[in-house]
C-alpha angles and dihedrals in degrees: 000000000000091000092051092050093048091049092050088045099064093098119093089235090065095109135109093255095048122019099025092046091053089051094047089054091058091061115090096219139062105282144166145174106248129194120223095261090054100261113151104232097181135346138193130245089255091063091046090054093046091054091046090054090051091048094252110131133189101027107258118251094239141019091246088058090047103043134052117263092252093050093046087053088055096046099040094076091044088055091049090053093053089051086054089058098260116119108227140179136207112208129193136050110338108197136205126231085256091062093249117128112251100186145331103231129036108193119192119195145154114029108224131200112214132193114283094036092287122150131203140172125212110244120194126189118211117200099193109105093200093058127225113341129189113336115254116214113237113229116249094227140011133037125006114270120269119269092257093049090048092050088055096058115115102245097194092059097040097064106115127249095207139009127205127188120214119206117228092244098050116111123231089252092055089047090050095053091047093052094047089047091053096042094046091226128152091208115136108275091207093059091046090052088051092053094049090048089052095060103113132182130020122343144266100079133154135221132181123227121196114236094222137020090240089065096114096042101042120104095199122093091216091058094049097065123123139202118242113216115192110193110208129175117246107236111262096020107112129297098313094270116133092234096045106067150332120325142184129237111210110196134203119185128210096023120162115250106264094221090050090046090052091045092048089049090051093047090049085071098044134081103245095219104044102023091231123129114280124225094276093052091044094053092050091049090050091052088055091049090052089051090050093046089056089061099036114049095169093092137035131219130243116205114193130198112193124192116188116232120230093351089143089071092057088055095043098045102030101032129243092290087061091048089052091050091050092051090050091054090047089051091051089053095053093046091053096044098044092044130191093317092052135073126220125190140177106226100170144001098294096358126104138178135202142175133192133169111253135178098230148351091271090059090050088055093047092056093047091051092047088056091053090047091053089049090057091059096057114109119178115189115200109174108308092339124093116199127204130188138208137180147209113224128196114192125197109201114201114190118218093244094062114087120212131175125239088253089064091067095093091046090048090056088046087058091055089048091056092049088052090051089055089055090051090056089058092054103272131262089094144111123229118188124202119190106216120236129183093247090057087079091060096062104026089126091065108120130227119228106272120242113255117269108259107250092028096099119107126210091252091058093058125077138175128236127190127216116193122242114205131203104232099204092053098029092224137112117284099178144302138266111231112219129195118230135181118227137190131045097322093058093068110113092357122111122217091239088057099055094036086056089053091050092048090053090053097045088242095115093082088067091049091052090049090050091049090046093054090051093049095048091045088054093047089054093050096049122069097199119104098229119135125247118206126196134175120245122200127229088244090059091045086061096039114100090196089062095049090045088053095050091045092052095050095047092044089057090047113015091178090071090069093071091059096051129084117182117205128206119193114242091236090057090048091050091050098045108019096156093052092048094049091050091048091049092054089048095053094039090056087053087055101253125136120241133208139185105226124211091017108187099181097253115169097233087064096040089051089056099044093089090064099035122095098220130145104193141028115205105205121230111246094245087066094057106032117099096009088130093057097038116055091185093058089048090054091052091048089047091056092047091051091047092051089051093050093051087058091051095252123136123216133228121194121214135206098023107170105169138052087233091057090048091050093049092048094051089051089056088059096250103160101209143012143188132192142110091297089068096036143302125254108280132184104282110241091195094068 
């Protein structure tokens, strides 16, 4: 430090009455150079004003004469530490001899050697009782910061490393050369001179100089530091313009690039993969919205919690790159749907949040359903696999007339999360809306009943239902779809799709499928009629050799059972694992069983593979058959799809048929069979 002080003290102005006075006037707080015995060698105008405000004029010649005996005893060891080369601080009320509080922090920094073997320490007096708060970035150019911004500066960090005095007659080129020589930088002197010449308006102003030419290309943080140069006028030297008098360059080394600092601050509030806001940024934005809502009661606010369904399968089967691609597509959907007035965030691995001002609860529901519709259109192709995605959305709707505090932001997001969990309990791919009431925040900690642990089901908790499938041309039963249900206390409020999804995530579903298969084949053995029994088989069972061995063993003992069995694979499972499903269909076809693609939505990746797929039936997804009576164009598209399937030798089953008119039209379109509430609801299966 002494070398640096000697270097900066070459100029004739480096005296306590010239140079140091100018330096003190740069500081925003009351400050003084103080000798080791407490004598005040020189002070700035801010200290004079502070003393005047406290009724102490003139400024006393020493700190012992200024402060009470007790306060001086507290400050004396702090001053001694600073003279030992250790910056130190006394915090708490520092009291004048009159008993009035003078300040709340005394900060001692930068031991200074002066001519005549004198020594001094810079002492700064901070008024704010609550100490330094969040740092406020100082603008690179323009007017000085506001009073609040200046008070928030960290004084310990802002003391200069070097100071350079510019004479009034020196050119900007000379000043640039002197700066670079002092700093030891190889930065281009011409560019620095242009920057100095470009300083317009009243001083002080600040520029930043890279410490090396390789600043832009280096990848090491230590090599990407800058020097901050604050140019200030020397009192009495002109009107404060750079070209009209002497000035002072106050230099701090190893300063982070302000542009990079701003970028890092921005990135700290973003999800690095999707570019959406992260949980911290979303919570802050939600607090701001609550503040706005308190003043503007015309609109409400919808807070959405979105949990992706079956995202784990994308990661497991397609790899993490595929998972990342899927998350990017989900993020794009959210940005587009929520629009410029909404906010989207990624707050967990496969969990997202959103908020948007809405007029009422119905508008909030419409937005959530629009998001699910956008998810349904996502198709991610990875090799021969095609992945789809769904989601469960919980919405907390806050009416504009309900006042909440900023602190309720996290609780409001928690209410949306709870609504999302309710949707999960009903199997996902759903929207649950909760209308927020003030009393909700009294019992936010109330727990929902947990989903059963996968693998914890017992045989006596599982039961089978049958839903009739009717031949449309003959208007008589063709067979039944066997559906799995949970019974007992744990079944209350829990859909079959929800706990089956939980079993799929754990790999337990293959055991459930094996249990169901045994029950179906047992019933087929007991019944002499030739009606077909269909059952769903999961992708896990398709891959499970134990499931295949069990099927092969049962049908080897009684081959006639195969003609009564139709095994269904969901279209989404076929898209994710086409090779495994094709191999499984060949296997069961050779055993004599029929096969079906369930929830077929007419997607091209499936259509393009039907020619090489040994499948007997397509069970149409409900969106293909609903509203065909009211929409002739939709009926024409469905007719083309059915004809294409027939040309490939594949028969068609329609699902969710609810009226006689729908059944008649579907029959006219040459659809062979149908099921739905019009023909019969699922009932406990007596054959089990």
